[in-house]
C-alpha positions as CSV (number, residue, x, y, z in Angstrom):
1,M,0.0,0.0,0.0
2,R,2.9,2.4,0.8
3,T,4.3,1.7,-2.7
4,L,1.0,2.7,-4.3
5,D,0.8,5.8,-2.2
6,R,4.4,6.8,-3.2
7,W,3.7,6.1,-6.8
8,L,0.5,8.2,-6.7
9,A,2.4,11.0,-5.0
10,Q,5.1,10.9,-7.7
11,T,2.6,11.2,-10.5
12,G,1.7,14.6,-9.3
13,A,-1.6,16.3,-9.5
14,N,-2.2,15.7,-13.2
15,G,-2.0,11.9,-12.9
16,S,-0.2,11.7,-16.3
17,S,1.3,8.3,-15.4
18,I,-2.1,6.8,-14.7
19,G,-3.4,8.3,-18.0
20,D,-0.5,6.8,-19.9
21,A,-1.0,3.4,-18.3
22,V,-4.7,3.4,-19.2
23,L,-3.9,4.5,-22.7
24,W,-1.4,1.7,-23.2
25,I,-3.8,-0.8,-21.7
26,L,-6.6,0.3,-24.1
27,I,-4.1,0.1,-27.1
28,L,-3.1,-3.4,-26.0
29,I,-6.7,-4.5,-25.7
30,G,-7.5,-3.1,-29.1
31,A,-4.5,-4.8,-30.7
32,V,-5.5,-8.1,-29.2
33,I,-9.1,-7.7,-30.6
34,V,-7.8,-6.8,-34.1
35,L,-5.4,-9.7,-34.1
36,G,-8.2,-12.1,-33.1
37,V,-10.4,-10.9,-35.9
38,V,-7.6,-11.1,-38.4
39,L,-6.8,-14.7,-37.3
40,M,-10.5,-15.7,-37.5
41,H,-10.7,-14.5,-41.1
42,L,-7.4,-16.1,-42.0
43,R,-8.5,-19.4,-40.5
44,K,-11.8,-19.2,-42.4
45,A,-10.0,-18.5,-45.6
46,L,-7.5,-21.3,-45.2
47,L,-9.8,-24.0,-43.8
48,G,-13.2,-23.0,-45.2
49,H,-13.1,-25.4,-48.2
50,E,-11.8,-28.3,-46.2
51,E,-14.5,-28.0,-43.6
52,D,-17.2,-27.9,-46.4
53,E,-15.8,-31.1,-47.9
54,N,-15.7,-32.8,-44.5
55,T,-19.3,-31.9,-43.7
56,I,-20.4,-33.3,-47.1
57,G,-18.5,-36.6,-46.7
58,L,-20.1,-37.7,-43.5
59,P,-23.7,-37.5,-44.7
60,V,-22.8,-39.4,-47.9
61,A,-21.3,-42.2,-45.7
62,E,-24.4,-42.2,-43.6
63,L,-26.6,-42.4,-46.7
64,R,-24.5,-45.3,-48.0
65,R,-25.0,-47.1,-44.7
66,L,-28.8,-46.6,-44.9
67,R,-28.8,-47.8,-48.5
68,D,-26.7,-50.9,-47.6
69,A,-29.0,-51.6,-44.6
70,G,-32.0,-51.5,-46.9
71,E,-33.5,-48.4,-45.3
72,L,-33.1,-46.4,-48.5
73,S,-33.7,-47.5,-52.1
74,E,-31.1,-46.9,-54.7
75,E,-33.3,-44.2,-56.3
76,Q,-33.6,-42.4,-53.0
77,F,-29.9,-42.7,-52.4
78,Q,-29.1,-41.2,-55.8
79,R,-31.6,-38.4,-55.4
80,A,-30.1,-37.5,-52.0
81,V,-26.5,-37.6,-53.2
82,S,-27.4,-35.5,-56.3
83,A,-29.2,-32.9,-54.1
84,M,-26.1,-32.7,-51.7
85,A,-23.8,-32.4,-54.7
86,S,-25.9,-29.5,-56.1
87,R,-25.9,-27.7,-52.8
88,A,-22.1,-28.2,-52.5
89,K,-21.5,-26.8,-55.9
90,A,-23.7,-23.8,-55.2
91,A,-22.0,-23.2,-51.9
92,R,-18.5,-23.4,-53.6
93,K,-19.6,-21.1,-56.3
94,R,-21.0,-18.6,-53.8
95,D,-17.7,-18.8,-51.8
96,E,-15.6,-18.2,-54.9
97,T,-17.8,-15.2,-55.8
98,D,-17.5,-13.9,-52.2
99,N,-13.7,-14.4,-52.2
100,G,-13.2,-12.9,-55.7
101,S,-14.9,-9.6,-54.9
């Protein structure tokens, strides 16, 4: 407590050291936030397509399992796979358009 009292006494009446400390803390917090946003966008740009491909692969495997178990007919399986492929192509095209502009 004495150290704090001495430090406050040394800063003088204007409190410029406290103001400087608060300023630097705010600058540091702002830098961390900006860095976090940049890293999130970079991660999305680098991993976005891989995540899309992985989320498509799992349902197809599940559809194959259902077809093999006799719970889906071949026609139902083909329609579901075609629909998923169409959605994947549309999503990829949309992503390419978004990234190109």
